[in-house]
C-alpha positions as MATLAB code, in Angstrom:
seq = 'XXXXXXXXXXXXXXXXXXXXXXXXXXXXXXXXXXXXXXXXXXXXXXXXXXXXXXXXXXXXXXXXXXXXXXXXXXXXXXXXXXXXXXXXXXXXXXXXXXXXXXXXXXXXXXXXXXXXXXXXXXXXXXXXXXXXXXXXXXXXXXXXXXXXXXXXXXXXXXXXXXXXXXXXXXXXXXXXXXXXXXXXXXXXXXXXXXXXXXXXXXXXXXXXXXXXXXXXXXXXXXXXXXXXXXXXXXXXXXXXXXXXXXXXXXXXXX';
ca = [
      40.718  -46.037   -0.506;
      44.224  -45.045   -1.593;
      45.940  -44.907   -4.916;
      49.671  -45.565   -4.650;
      52.358  -45.679   -7.274;
      56.073  -46.155   -6.957;
      59.022  -45.380   -9.151;
      62.757  -45.839   -8.856;
      63.532  -43.231  -11.522;
      63.190  -40.289   -9.152;
      63.796  -40.243   -5.403;
      62.197  -37.527   -3.284;
      59.852  -35.801   -3.285;
      56.608  -37.733   -3.124;
      53.153  -36.299   -3.810;
      50.031  -36.234   -1.646;
      46.788  -35.398   -3.491;
      43.745  -34.280   -1.461;
      40.153  -33.819   -2.639;
      37.506  -31.413   -1.351;
      34.434  -31.447    0.865;
      31.672  -33.825   -0.305;
      33.774  -34.658   -3.369;
      35.441  -37.860   -4.466;
      38.674  -38.875   -6.172;
      37.352  -37.990   -9.635;
      37.784  -34.315   -8.761;
      41.561  -34.731   -8.450;
      42.123  -37.782  -10.666;
      43.860  -35.660  -13.332;
      46.828  -35.188  -11.010;
      47.615  -38.915  -10.965;
      48.912  -39.127  -14.551;
      50.887  -35.931  -13.962;
      52.695  -37.504  -11.001;
      53.222  -40.741  -12.898;
      54.738  -38.914  -15.863;
      57.191  -37.232  -13.508;
      58.012  -40.468  -11.668;
      56.568  -39.125   -8.431;
      55.251  -41.809   -6.071;
      51.919  -40.480   -4.814;
      49.027  -41.129   -2.519;
      45.446  -40.048   -3.145;
      43.438  -40.889    0.007;
      39.665  -40.892    0.186;
      38.906  -38.784    3.248;
      36.477  -39.972    5.880;
      32.792  -39.804    4.961;
      33.485  -39.290    1.249;
      33.055  -41.369   -1.883;
      30.235  -43.510   -0.520;
      26.883  -41.959    0.424;
      25.939  -38.566    1.916;
      24.819  -40.143    5.202;
      28.416  -41.182    5.876;
      29.345  -37.520    6.366;
      27.045  -37.199    9.368;
      29.104  -36.662   12.517;
      32.384  -36.321   10.611;
      34.384  -33.145   11.310;
      37.502  -31.414   10.067;
      39.514  -33.213   12.724;
      38.700  -36.517   11.023;
      39.698  -35.185    7.590;
      42.923  -33.800    9.003;
      43.705  -37.105   10.741;
      43.234  -39.014    7.479;
      45.406  -36.583    5.516;
      48.079  -36.535    8.204;
      48.214  -40.317    8.341;
      48.689  -40.414    4.561;
      51.496  -37.850    4.761;
      53.294  -39.654    7.582;
      53.073  -42.958    5.741;
      54.195  -41.427    2.450;
      57.266  -39.818    4.040;
      58.106  -42.523    6.580;
      61.411  -43.282    4.829;
      62.691  -39.733    5.298;
      61.581  -38.361    1.936;
      59.491  -35.206    1.691;
      56.233  -34.516   -0.101;
      54.616  -31.947   -2.326;
      50.964  -31.639   -1.263;
      48.334  -30.777   -3.869;
      44.884  -29.981   -2.497;
      41.557  -28.979   -4.029;
      39.117  -26.841   -2.010;
      39.040  -28.396    1.481;
      42.092  -30.347    0.374;
      43.851  -27.018   -0.074;
      43.187  -26.170    3.564;
      44.552  -29.553    4.598;
      47.644  -28.998    2.459;
      48.355  -25.666    4.131;
      47.730  -27.081    7.599;
      50.011  -30.061    7.015;
      52.721  -27.778    5.669;
      52.452  -25.647    8.808;
      52.505  -28.567   11.246;
      54.946  -30.827    9.393;
      57.402  -28.434    7.806;
      60.127  -31.091    7.947;
      58.078  -33.426    5.724;
      56.621  -30.947    3.215;
      58.718  -29.405    0.451;
      55.992  -27.780   -1.638;
      52.277  -26.938   -1.650;
      49.760  -26.472   -4.463;
      46.324  -25.130   -3.504;
      43.505  -25.291   -6.052;
      40.430  -23.191   -5.188;
      41.338  -23.566   -1.511;
      38.260  -23.068    0.673;
      39.688  -20.444    3.015;
      36.540  -18.331    2.633;
      33.264  -19.620    1.208;
      31.083  -17.188   -0.720;
      27.622  -18.261    0.488;
      25.927  -15.256    2.206;
      24.101  -17.605    4.580;
      27.312  -18.749    6.303;
      26.789  -16.570    9.410;
      23.466  -18.366    9.935;
      24.932  -21.879    9.699;
      24.569  -22.801   13.402;
      20.869  -21.855   13.319;
      20.218  -23.359    9.896;
      21.771  -26.669   10.911;
      19.152  -27.030   13.641;
      16.149  -26.550   11.377;
      17.554  -27.781    8.058;
      20.122  -30.513    8.668;
      20.711  -31.190    4.959;
      21.672  -28.902    2.099;
      21.356  -29.720   -1.592;
      24.498  -29.388   -3.680;
      24.614  -27.409   -6.915;
      23.731  -29.217  -10.099;
      26.346  -28.876  -12.812;
      24.805  -29.362  -16.295;
      26.699  -31.617  -18.654;
      28.509  -33.675  -16.062;
      28.154  -37.381  -16.699;
      30.256  -38.523  -13.728;
      29.142  -37.501  -10.222;
      32.012  -35.770   -8.473;
      30.223  -34.673   -5.301;
      27.330  -35.714   -3.108;
      23.950  -34.373   -4.253;
      23.366  -33.259   -0.665;
      25.422  -32.938    2.488;
      24.916  -32.242    6.206;
      25.052  -28.573    7.136;
      27.009  -29.450   10.261;
      29.720  -30.687    7.937;
      29.800  -27.315    6.191;
      29.943  -25.614    9.586;
      32.948  -27.772   10.476;
      34.626  -26.799    7.206;
      34.100  -23.099    7.974;
      35.492  -23.647   11.475;
      38.514  -25.355    9.957;
      39.151  -22.446    7.588;
      39.367  -20.190   10.638;
      41.827  -22.606   12.249;
      44.028  -22.724    9.168;
      44.138  -18.922    8.958;
      45.879  -18.830   12.330;
      48.682  -21.036   11.004;
      49.261  -19.546    7.545;
      52.394  -17.725    8.654;
      53.907  -21.096    9.626;
      53.758  -22.305    6.011;
      57.320  -21.897    4.727;
      57.334  -24.291    1.760;
      57.234  -23.011   -1.845;
      53.591  -22.431   -2.770;
      51.482  -22.376   -5.927;
      48.034  -20.814   -5.497;
      45.509  -21.543   -8.268;
      42.123  -19.805   -8.260;
      39.307  -18.854  -10.637;
      37.362  -15.624  -10.876;
      34.349  -17.714  -11.954;
      34.381  -19.815   -8.769;
      30.939  -19.462   -7.187;
      31.827  -21.340   -4.004;
      35.026  -19.674   -2.779;
      35.675  -15.928   -2.696;
      38.431  -14.352   -4.758;
      39.792  -12.880   -1.548;
      40.632  -16.381   -0.291;
      43.469  -16.849   -2.797;
      44.879  -13.417   -2.026;
      44.723  -14.043    1.722;
      46.633  -17.295    1.280;
      49.297  -15.805   -0.970;
      49.895  -12.856    1.340;
      49.366  -14.712    4.604;
      51.871  -17.550    4.344;
      55.424  -17.330    5.589;
      56.896  -18.658    2.354;
      59.017  -16.319    0.265;
      58.352  -18.390   -2.867;
      54.714  -17.886   -3.827;
      53.157  -18.025   -7.291;
      49.502  -17.063   -7.800;
      47.710  -17.943  -11.034;
      44.173  -16.804  -11.893;
      41.798  -18.487  -14.319;
      38.738  -16.790  -15.761;
      36.221  -19.518  -16.665;
      36.791  -22.453  -14.322;
      34.121  -23.529  -11.879;
      35.092  -24.625   -8.383;
      36.226  -28.107   -9.472;
      39.056  -26.650  -11.499;
      40.598  -30.003  -12.427;
      37.562  -31.171  -14.393;
      36.340  -27.868  -15.852;
      36.853  -26.305  -19.261;
      40.248  -24.932  -18.256;
      41.369  -28.156  -16.563;
      44.125  -28.810  -19.103;
      45.604  -25.375  -18.430;
      45.326  -25.924  -14.681;
      47.230  -29.211  -14.913;
      49.787  -27.616  -17.262;
      50.442  -24.858  -14.753;
      51.003  -27.406  -11.981;
      53.326  -29.342  -14.282;
      55.200  -26.132  -15.128;
      55.582  -25.286  -11.434;
      56.748  -28.792  -10.546;
      59.235  -28.690  -13.394;
      60.820  -25.528  -12.078;
      60.703  -26.839   -8.533;
      62.123  -30.300   -9.242;
      64.894  -28.910  -11.419;
      65.849  -26.295   -8.853;
      64.572  -23.231  -10.661;
      63.566  -20.211   -8.594;
      59.875  -20.151   -7.700;
      57.580  -17.205   -7.214;
      57.691  -15.811  -10.724;
      54.787  -16.332  -13.106;
      55.162  -16.716  -16.846;
      54.628  -13.501  -18.861;
      50.958  -12.735  -19.350;
      49.692  -15.115  -16.652;
      49.202  -15.092  -12.932;
      50.214  -12.244  -10.658;
];
């Protein structure tokens, strides 16, 4: 399932919006109105195995998610335009990977709680756990009325995500596009070190890192979601109007 918009008011760039592992489009839906307000044609693909039922993730790997994201990027930029890629969690990994492999098509990257390093202490035991406990229950988030992730997911899928994070690390230096890294110190799924490793590992000379204090992992639907979207809007404004990137506003970011 894709969401496409078009506008003649602004030419390039386009925008590609990517959700995270076991999540659905509701986790990144807030970015749609932002793109529309800026006249940015965008695509928001539903990655394989997501947005239906947990069983559909069985047998799906990072290669499938990458293929879906790559196809969306190639289609979005088939007329020679370039794209800004905005990715949440696993989507952040995909954004970085696409920027590394398709530098000629990507003109900017925004990672939101990118899953470069998960914080679960059981990760080293994943191969063994997957044999004896094929399914893992997701975390319940009190107060949420709209489900934004599967209530459970296959551990082999998590193992594939961890494998993919290792793959992406090897290509970080190939990311040359301007980059905005958004992360939260309250994220209980991704380590704080992940954001730092991304910011210092990429080859881009235009990197802005912004930290939030209260957001959970799904930063676009949490209590600081408005601020998260505002920061992305602020970054896009500077980028689209040719301002120099890599410098945070006073009192925010690093």
